[in-house]
C-alpha atoms as a printed R data frame, in Angstrom:
    type eleno elety resid chain resno       x      y       z
1   ATOM     1    CA   UNK     A     1 106.937 54.043 129.840
2   ATOM     2    CA   UNK     A     2 109.996 52.386 128.323
3   ATOM     3    CA   UNK     A     3 111.890 50.983 131.281
4   ATOM     4    CA   UNK     A     4 110.348 48.281 133.454
5   ATOM     5    CA   UNK     A     5 111.792 46.204 136.254
6   ATOM     6    CA   UNK     A     6 109.768 43.616 138.087
7   ATOM     7    CA   UNK     A     7 110.582 43.235 141.778
8   ATOM     8    CA   UNK     A     8 109.509 39.897 143.235
9   ATOM     9    CA   UNK     A     9 107.499 39.781 146.424
10  ATOM    10    CA   UNK     A    10 103.752 40.559 146.455
11  ATOM    11    CA   UNK     A    11 104.067 41.246 142.746
12  ATOM    12    CA   UNK     A    12 105.646 44.697 142.802
13  ATOM    13    CA   UNK     A    13 106.326 46.403 139.498
14  ATOM    14    CA   UNK     A    14 108.911 49.164 139.555
15  ATOM    15    CA   UNK     A    15 108.699 51.486 136.599
16  ATOM    16    CA   UNK     A    16 111.185 54.289 136.203
17  ATOM    17    CA   UNK     A    17 108.922 57.061 135.119
18  ATOM    18    CA   UNK     A    18 109.387 58.264 131.582
19  ATOM    19    CA   UNK     A    19 108.061 61.316 129.835
20  ATOM    20    CA   UNK     A    20 104.644 60.322 128.584
21  ATOM    21    CA   UNK     A    21 102.363 60.986 131.529
22  ATOM    22    CA   UNK     A    22 103.959 63.966 133.205
23  ATOM    23    CA   UNK     A    23 102.865 67.579 133.309
24  ATOM    24    CA   UNK     A    24 105.976 69.602 134.076
25  ATOM    25    CA   UNK     A    25 106.106 72.633 136.314
26  ATOM    26    CA   UNK     A    26 109.481 74.341 136.044
27  ATOM    27    CA   UNK     A    27 109.009 77.298 138.394
28  ATOM    28    CA   UNK     A    28 111.880 76.136 140.613
29  ATOM    29    CA   UNK     A    29 114.256 73.211 140.889
30  ATOM    30    CA   UNK     A    30 114.737 70.840 143.860
31  ATOM    31    CA   UNK     A    31 118.243 70.391 145.260
32  ATOM    32    CA   UNK     A    32 120.502 67.900 143.518
33  ATOM    33    CA   UNK     A    33 120.741 64.548 145.307
34  ATOM    34    CA   UNK     A    34 123.200 61.894 144.170
35  ATOM    35    CA   UNK     A    35 122.123 59.151 146.576
36  ATOM    36    CA   UNK     A    36 121.747 55.767 144.822
37  ATOM    37    CA   UNK     A    37 118.106 54.777 144.568
38  ATOM    38    CA   UNK     A    38 116.787 58.339 144.647
39  ATOM    39    CA   UNK     A    39 115.383 60.001 141.552
40  ATOM    40    CA   UNK     A    40 114.863 63.756 141.872
41  ATOM    41    CA   UNK     A    41 112.836 65.502 139.181
42  ATOM    42    CA   UNK     A    42 114.747 68.584 138.065
43  ATOM    43    CA   UNK     A    43 111.417 69.814 136.769
44  ATOM    44    CA   UNK     A    44 108.792 68.852 139.367
45  ATOM    45    CA   UNK     A    45 105.649 67.058 138.207
46  ATOM    46    CA   UNK     A    46 102.371 68.878 138.819
47  ATOM    47    CA   UNK     A    47  99.704 66.703 140.421
48  ATOM    48    CA   UNK     A    48  96.408 66.720 138.494
49  ATOM    49    CA   UNK     A    49  92.944 67.272 139.904
50  ATOM    50    CA   UNK     A    50  91.530 64.056 141.359
51  ATOM    51    CA   UNK     A    51  88.937 62.999 143.926
52  ATOM    52    CA   UNK     A    52  89.287 60.008 146.246
53  ATOM    53    CA   UNK     A    53  88.028 59.332 149.770
54  ATOM    54    CA   UNK     A    54  90.172 58.982 152.872
55  ATOM    55    CA   UNK     A    55  90.112 56.280 155.549
56  ATOM    56    CA   UNK     A    56  87.476 58.216 157.488
57  ATOM    57    CA   UNK     A    57  85.170 58.652 154.508
58  ATOM    58    CA   UNK     A    58  86.105 62.275 153.816
59  ATOM    59    CA   UNK     A    59  87.194 63.763 150.512
60  ATOM    60    CA   UNK     A    60  90.832 63.305 149.592
61  ATOM    61    CA   UNK     A    61  91.942 65.385 146.617
62  ATOM    62    CA   UNK     A    62  94.894 67.444 145.396
63  ATOM    63    CA   UNK     A    63  94.099 70.188 147.927
64  ATOM    64    CA   UNK     A    64  95.111 67.833 150.744
65  ATOM    65    CA   UNK     A    65  98.730 68.160 149.584
66  ATOM    66    CA   UNK     A    66  98.789 71.966 149.800
67  ATOM    67    CA   UNK     A    67 101.216 73.503 152.312
68  ATOM    68    CA   UNK     A    68 102.491 70.060 153.349
69  ATOM    69    CA   UNK     A    69 105.486 67.903 152.558
70  ATOM    70    CA   UNK     A    70 104.079 64.471 151.824
71  ATOM    71    CA   UNK     A    71 105.504 60.972 151.562
72  ATOM    72    CA   UNK     A    72 103.078 58.871 149.507
73  ATOM    73    CA   UNK     A    73 103.062 55.133 148.909
74  ATOM    74    CA   UNK     A    74 100.771 53.179 146.570
75  ATOM    75    CA   UNK     A    75  99.787 49.681 147.684
76  ATOM    76    CA   UNK     A    76  96.920 47.483 148.904
77  ATOM    77    CA   UNK     A    77  95.895 46.125 152.300
78  ATOM    78    CA   UNK     A    78  95.964 42.437 151.274
79  ATOM    79    CA   UNK     A    79  99.650 42.714 150.377
80  ATOM    80    CA   UNK     A    80 101.522 40.034 152.367
81  ATOM    81    CA   UNK     A    81 104.968 41.604 152.606
82  ATOM    82    CA   UNK     A    82 106.110 44.704 150.700
83  ATOM    83    CA   UNK     A    83 103.275 46.995 151.802
84  ATOM    84    CA   UNK     A    84 103.371 46.133 155.526
85  ATOM    85    CA   UNK     A    85 107.157 46.396 155.518
86  ATOM    86    CA   UNK     A    86 107.047 49.786 153.810
87  ATOM    87    CA   UNK     A    87 104.327 51.086 156.130
88  ATOM    88    CA   UNK     A    88 106.394 49.963 159.133
89  ATOM    89    CA   UNK     A    89 109.382 51.809 157.713
90  ATOM    90    CA   UNK     A    90 107.247 54.929 157.194
91  ATOM    91    CA   UNK     A    91 106.211 54.741 160.842
92  ATOM    92    CA   UNK     A    92 109.847 54.620 161.974
93  ATOM    93    CA   UNK     A    93 110.658 57.528 159.647
94  ATOM    94    CA   UNK     A    94 107.761 59.540 161.092
95  ATOM    95    CA   UNK     A    95 108.859 58.946 164.681
96  ATOM    96    CA   UNK     A    96 112.459 59.887 163.926
97  ATOM    97    CA   UNK     A    97 111.467 62.991 161.943
98  ATOM    98    CA   UNK     A    98 109.302 64.111 164.842
99  ATOM    99    CA   UNK     A    99 112.417 64.404 167.005
100 ATOM   100    CA   UNK     A   100 114.493 66.297 164.409
101 ATOM   101    CA   UNK     A   101 114.558 69.970 163.393
102 ATOM   102    CA   UNK     A   102 111.393 70.836 161.525
103 ATOM   103    CA   UNK     A   103 109.426 68.008 163.139
104 ATOM   104    CA   UNK     A   104 106.141 66.938 161.573
105 ATOM   105    CA   UNK     A   105 104.257 70.231 161.597
106 ATOM   106    CA   UNK     A   106 104.275 70.416 157.796
107 ATOM   107    CA   UNK     A   107 104.653 66.695 157.057
108 ATOM   108    CA   UNK     A   108 102.129 63.978 156.251
109 ATOM   109    CA   UNK     A   109 102.291 60.316 155.262
110 ATOM   110    CA   UNK     A   110  99.776 58.993 152.736
111 ATOM   111    CA   UNK     A   111  98.930 55.418 151.758
112 ATOM   112    CA   UNK     A   112  96.853 55.113 148.569
113 ATOM   113    CA   UNK     A   113  95.225 51.739 147.941
114 ATOM   114    CA   UNK     A   114  95.007 50.798 144.281
115 ATOM   115    CA   UNK     A   115  92.652 47.934 145.202
116 ATOM   116    CA   UNK     A   116  89.354 49.704 145.948
117 ATOM   117    CA   UNK     A   117  87.380 46.547 145.147
118 ATOM   118    CA   UNK     A   118  88.564 44.979 148.423
119 ATOM   119    CA   UNK     A   119  89.707 48.018 150.407
120 ATOM   120    CA   UNK     A   120  86.632 49.765 151.731
121 ATOM   121    CA   UNK     A   121  86.759 52.618 154.261
122 ATOM   122    CA   UNK     A   122  86.713 50.318 157.304
123 ATOM   123    CA   UNK     A   123  89.490 48.080 156.005
124 ATOM   124    CA   UNK     A   124  91.602 51.058 154.998
125 ATOM   125    CA   UNK     A   125  91.080 52.643 158.417
126 ATOM   126    CA   UNK     A   126  92.183 49.478 160.224
127 ATOM   127    CA   UNK     A   127  95.234 49.151 158.010
128 ATOM   128    CA   UNK     A   128  96.691 52.646 158.288
129 ATOM   129    CA   UNK     A   129  95.756 53.033 161.966
130 ATOM   130    CA   UNK     A   130  97.614 49.839 162.801
131 ATOM   131    CA   UNK     A   131 100.873 51.453 161.670
132 ATOM   132    CA   UNK     A   132 100.330 55.061 162.766
133 ATOM   133    CA   UNK     A   133  97.167 56.925 163.780
134 ATOM   134    CA   UNK     A   134  98.380 60.078 162.033
135 ATOM   135    CA   UNK     A   135  98.775 58.394 158.640
136 ATOM   136    CA   UNK     A   136  96.222 59.063 155.903
137 ATOM   137    CA   UNK     A   137  94.708 56.260 153.861
138 ATOM   138    CA   UNK     A   138  92.930 56.933 150.572
139 ATOM   139    CA   UNK     A   139  91.308 55.110 147.691
140 ATOM   140    CA   UNK     A   140  88.414 55.585 145.287
141 ATOM   141    CA   UNK     A   141  87.034 54.872 141.860
142 ATOM   142    CA   UNK     A   142  89.520 53.328 139.443
143 ATOM   143    CA   UNK     A   143  89.335 56.247 136.999
144 ATOM   144    CA   UNK     A   144  90.277 58.667 139.760
145 ATOM   145    CA   UNK     A   145  93.036 56.406 141.046
146 ATOM   146    CA   UNK     A   146  94.442 56.188 137.535
147 ATOM   147    CA   UNK     A   147  94.331 59.958 137.192
148 ATOM   148    CA   UNK     A   148  96.638 60.271 140.190
149 ATOM   149    CA   UNK     A   149  98.746 57.125 139.956
150 ATOM   150    CA   UNK     A   150  99.667 57.253 136.286
151 ATOM   151    CA   UNK     A   151 100.559 60.933 136.478
152 ATOM   152    CA   UNK     A   152 103.047 60.134 139.238
153 ATOM   153    CA   UNK     A   153 104.473 57.077 137.480
154 ATOM   154    CA   UNK     A   154 102.632 54.765 139.887
155 ATOM   155    CA   UNK     A   155 101.671 52.066 137.410
156 ATOM   156    CA   UNK     A   156  99.724 49.073 138.739
157 ATOM   157    CA   UNK     A   157  97.653 46.155 137.481
158 ATOM   158    CA   UNK     A   158  95.888 42.971 138.588
159 ATOM   159    CA   UNK     A   159  97.010 39.409 137.924
160 ATOM   160    CA   UNK     A   160  95.677 35.886 138.333
161 ATOM   161    CA   UNK     A   161  97.211 34.238 141.407
162 ATOM   162    CA   UNK     A   162  98.148 31.000 139.623
163 ATOM   163    CA   UNK     A   163  98.810 31.948 136.009
164 ATOM   164    CA   UNK     A   164  99.876 35.599 136.512
165 ATOM   165    CA   UNK     A   165  97.740 36.494 133.512
166 ATOM   166    CA   UNK     A   166  96.543 40.078 133.433
167 ATOM   167    CA   UNK     A   167  93.030 40.659 134.786
168 ATOM   168    CA   UNK     A   168  91.496 43.613 133.021
169 ATOM   169    CA   UNK     A   169  88.401 43.944 135.216
170 ATOM   170    CA   UNK     A   170  88.476 42.462 138.722
171 ATOM   171    CA   UNK     A   171  84.867 43.553 139.287
172 ATOM   172    CA   UNK     A   172  83.872 40.639 137.049
173 ATOM   173    CA   UNK     A   173  85.464 38.085 139.400
174 ATOM   174    CA   UNK     A   174  83.437 36.034 141.857
175 ATOM   175    CA   UNK     A   175  83.115 37.604 145.291
176 ATOM   176    CA   UNK     A   176  86.037 36.536 147.454
177 ATOM   177    CA   UNK     A   177  88.207 35.559 144.491
178 ATOM   178    CA   UNK     A   178  91.915 36.007 145.063
179 ATOM   179    CA   UNK     A   179  94.143 38.041 142.765
180 ATOM   180    CA   UNK     A   180  97.505 39.763 142.873
181 ATOM   181    CA   UNK     A   181  98.080 43.487 142.631
182 ATOM   182    CA   UNK     A   182 101.350 44.573 141.032
183 ATOM   183    CA   UNK     A   183 102.316 48.136 141.821
184 ATOM   184    CA   UNK     A   184 105.010 50.780 141.853
185 ATOM   185    CA   UNK     A   185 107.055 50.348 145.023
186 ATOM   186    CA   UNK     A   186 108.672 53.763 145.432
187 ATOM   187    CA   UNK     A   187 108.071 56.307 148.157
188 ATOM   188    CA   UNK     A   188 106.968 59.518 146.453
189 ATOM   189    CA   UNK     A   189 107.892 62.923 147.838
190 ATOM   190    CA   UNK     A   190 105.351 65.669 147.149
191 ATOM   191    CA   UNK     A   191 106.130 69.300 147.985
192 ATOM   192    CA   UNK     A   192 103.810 71.983 149.462
193 ATOM   193    CA   UNK     A   193 103.170 73.301 145.944
194 ATOM   194    CA   UNK     A   194 101.447 69.991 145.137
195 ATOM   195    CA   UNK     A   195 104.221 68.653 142.899
196 ATOM   196    CA   UNK     A   196 106.047 65.351 142.790
197 ATOM   197    CA   UNK     A   197 109.717 66.153 143.385
198 ATOM   198    CA   UNK     A   198 111.303 62.728 143.950
199 ATOM   199    CA   UNK     A   199 110.954 58.954 143.904
200 ATOM   200    CA   UNK     A   200 112.789 57.083 146.666
201 ATOM   201    CA   UNK     A   201 113.206 53.616 145.190
202 ATOM   202    CA   UNK     A   202 113.330 50.282 147.032
203 ATOM   203    CA   UNK     A   203 114.946 48.680 148.888
204 ATOM   204    CA   UNK     A   204 113.885 51.298 151.436
205 ATOM   205    CA   UNK     A   205 116.159 52.335 154.283
206 ATOM   206    CA   UNK     A   206 115.165 54.594 157.170
207 ATOM   207    CA   UNK     A   207 118.156 56.915 157.149
208 ATOM   208    CA   UNK     A   208 118.227 57.179 153.351
209 ATOM   209    CA   UNK     A   209 114.577 58.191 153.402
210 ATOM   210    CA   UNK     A   210 115.065 60.745 156.170
211 ATOM   211    CA   UNK     A   211 118.185 62.292 154.655
212 ATOM   212    CA   UNK     A   212 116.581 62.543 151.214
213 ATOM   213    CA   UNK     A   213 113.344 63.974 152.591
214 ATOM   214    CA   UNK     A   214 115.070 66.576 154.751
215 ATOM   215    CA   UNK     A   215 117.400 67.611 151.932
216 ATOM   216    CA   UNK     A   216 114.396 68.185 149.703
217 ATOM   217    CA   UNK     A   217 112.778 70.197 152.486
218 ATOM   218    CA   UNK     A   218 115.895 72.318 152.787
219 ATOM   219    CA   UNK     A   219 116.787 71.103 156.280
């Protein structure tokens, strides 16, 4: 990863994904989109095998993306601003898409917490259900999260609240200790072939998200 831009507000790190992590699948090419703040992968990125759990305690893995168009967002439930704002936007997008051609029959919205040390199943359930009962929440062991997040360009890390020093292992902190989570702030569009096809970069706008998503879906 060579290009890095830090976005202030709940410690969000935006990394424009480079070549190192990606496994390319070039069977077909998404439509060209020239909208500012949208990065379409001319060669879609295949999602690796991974195993997390969802907000109901069930298995969440790569198979859950099959035959669906997905909008995925990485974050954490303790986030004070960016994550709630983005989840609210996703809810508005979902409600508007439901009324448009194509509807939500083949669409899902996924929130992946990169803070499994604080976000257990109950907390994840409360968080996603607050915004939309149809949304999926997921998290899991750090190795499995990394397998998914880094492949998609979703870099994240943990920082000390006061010094902003990197915390390499938050499991070593005292119970109840506060820390920041810095994370990739894009909405990620995943196609029914289980491939990342686009990053929709912040600042997020409802109509930009809908137009980009429907163009990618061929609507």
